[in-house]
C-alpha positions as CSV (number, residue, x, y, z in Angstrom):
1,M,-9.0,-0.5,8.1
2,D,-6.2,-0.8,10.6
3,I,-2.8,-1.8,9.6
4,N,0.2,-1.4,11.8
5,I,3.6,-1.6,10.0
6,G,5.4,-1.0,13.3
7,K,8.1,1.3,14.3
8,P,11.8,1.1,13.6
9,G,13.4,-1.7,15.7
10,E,10.1,-3.3,16.6
11,K,9.3,-6.9,15.6
12,I,6.8,-7.1,12.7
13,D,3.4,-8.5,13.6
14,P,3.5,-12.1,12.3
15,E,0.1,-11.7,10.8
16,L,0.9,-8.4,8.9
17,F,1.7,-10.2,5.7
18,N,-0.9,-12.9,6.2
19,S,-4.3,-12.4,7.8
20,I,-4.1,-8.6,8.0
21,A,-3.1,-8.3,4.3
22,L,-5.8,-10.9,3.4
23,Q,-8.5,-8.9,5.4
24,A,-7.4,-5.7,3.6
25,A,-7.6,-7.5,0.2
26,K,-11.1,-8.9,0.9
27,R,-12.4,-5.4,2.0
28,I,-11.0,-3.7,-1.1
29,A,-12.0,-6.5,-3.5
30,G,-15.6,-6.1,-2.3
31,D,-18.6,-8.4,-2.7
32,D,-19.5,-7.4,-6.2
33,P,-16.6,-6.9,-8.6
34,R,-18.9,-5.3,-11.2
35,K,-19.6,-2.4,-8.8
36,N,-16.0,-2.2,-7.5
37,D,-14.0,0.8,-8.5
38,N,-10.6,-0.8,-7.7
39,K,-9.1,-1.6,-11.0
40,P,-6.3,-4.2,-10.7
41,T,-4.1,-2.2,-13.1
42,Q,-4.5,0.9,-10.9
43,L,-3.7,-1.0,-7.7
44,R,-0.6,-2.4,-9.4
45,K,0.6,1.1,-10.4
46,F,0.5,2.2,-6.8
47,Y,2.3,-1.0,-5.7
48,D,4.9,-0.4,-8.4
49,E,5.5,3.1,-7.3
50,I,6.0,2.0,-3.7
51,V,8.5,-0.6,-4.9
52,L,10.3,2.1,-6.9
53,W,10.7,4.3,-3.8
54,D,11.7,1.4,-1.7
55,S,14.4,0.5,-4.2
56,K,15.7,4.1,-4.3
57,V,15.8,4.4,-0.5
58,R,17.5,1.0,-0.1
59,Q,20.2,2.2,-2.6
60,N,20.6,5.6,-0.9
61,P,19.2,5.4,2.7
62,E,20.8,8.8,3.5
63,K,18.4,10.4,1.1
64,F,15.3,9.1,2.8
65,D,14.4,12.6,4.1
66,D,14.7,14.0,0.6
67,Y,12.5,11.3,-0.9
68,L,9.8,11.4,1.8
69,P,7.8,14.3,0.4
70,F,7.6,12.4,-2.9
71,I,6.7,9.1,-1.2
72,R,3.9,10.9,0.7
73,M,2.7,12.4,-2.6
74,I,1.3,8.9,-3.4
75,N,-1.6,10.0,-1.2
76,A,-2.4,12.8,-3.7
77,K,-2.2,10.3,-6.6
78,A,-4.6,8.0,-4.8
79,A,-7.0,10.9,-4.2
80,Y,-6.8,11.7,-7.9
81,A,-7.4,8.1,-8.9
82,R,-10.4,8.1,-6.5
83,G,-11.8,11.2,-8.3
84,R,-11.5,9.4,-11.6
85,K,-13.3,6.3,-10.0
86,L,-10.3,4.1,-10.6
87,V,-10.0,3.2,-6.9
88,D,-12.4,3.5,-4.0
89,D,-12.3,5.1,-0.5
90,N,-11.1,1.9,1.1
91,F,-8.0,1.8,-1.1
92,V,-7.3,5.5,-0.6
93,D,-7.6,4.8,3.2
94,L,-5.2,1.8,3.0
95,I,-2.6,3.9,1.2
96,H,-3.0,6.8,3.6
97,K,-2.8,4.7,6.7
98,G,0.3,2.9,5.4
99,L,2.1,6.0,4.2
100,Q,1.5,7.9,7.4
101,Q,3.5,5.2,9.2
102,V,6.4,5.5,6.8
103,I,9.1,7.4,8.8
104,C,12.3,5.7,7.8
105,A,13.8,3.2,5.3
106,Q,12.8,0.3,7.5
107,T,9.1,1.3,7.7
108,L,9.0,2.0,4.0
109,H,10.3,-1.5,3.3
110,T,7.8,-3.1,5.7
111,F,5.0,-1.2,3.9
112,K,6.3,-2.4,0.6
113,L,6.2,-6.0,1.8
114,F,2.7,-5.5,3.2
115,M,1.5,-4.2,-0.2
116,E,3.2,-7.2,-1.9
117,A,1.2,-9.5,0.3
118,F,-2.0,-7.4,-0.2
119,M,-1.6,-7.6,-4.0
120,G,-1.2,-11.4,-3.9
121,F,-4.3,-11.8,-1.8
122,Y,-6.2,-9.2,-3.9
123,K,-5.5,-11.3,-7.0
124,Q,-6.9,-14.3,-5.2
125,E,-10.0,-12.4,-4.1
126,R,-10.6,-10.7,-7.5
127,P,-8.9,-12.9,-10.1
128,N,-10.0,-11.0,-13.2
């Protein structure tokens, strides 16, 4: 799954929060919700944590470098959730590819907005 949140100063792809987020949601929702490991409450926990870090960074942008190791630790939390069968490989991959592009406050905010769009589309694709 390819997402490109862009680099600092670049224009955001107009489809990032639209068709790209929708495509990611469809892939992670899967065809058969009974077989799908991606529990909506788990996905929401990851989104909430990304929102938390975005909020902290927006309040103290000079601390971004101090926060970055903890932001990247979300990858380990996703791996742990995968081990417990609460999320699948596709979701772990989405988190990993997004977080590896987070290099500053701006890219973290863009990733947060992408995840917001993703969560909206995920709810559409897997309403219950």
